[in-house]
C-alpha angles and dihedrals in degrees: 000000000000118000094015134082096231124143120199115218093249092152089067098046118108121255107252122194111249095012121118119183120213110208137169114270090232090068089068093212111178108199131122091233096059133084125189117240091227094055090061091065091208133125115267093247092052091052092047093049089052094055128094091216142348129226111211147143117265109275137133095239099061094035090054094046091047093048092049090051098041094244119147116235129220117193 
């Protein structure tokens, strides 16, 4: 959720087989199916391009990056 202090309720989401959530370290999510973005030590575009989909707010920046990298967007 670039540009906004907005925390998704990841702690309450169901565990889904084969799904790994990448979240900001500042969210302090403690689940075995999450990885912090910072721990990957990759550029944002590399992480995005490696994802199967991205959950985001509507905004031209993320939509453009996702489109350029062929990543589906959920809003």
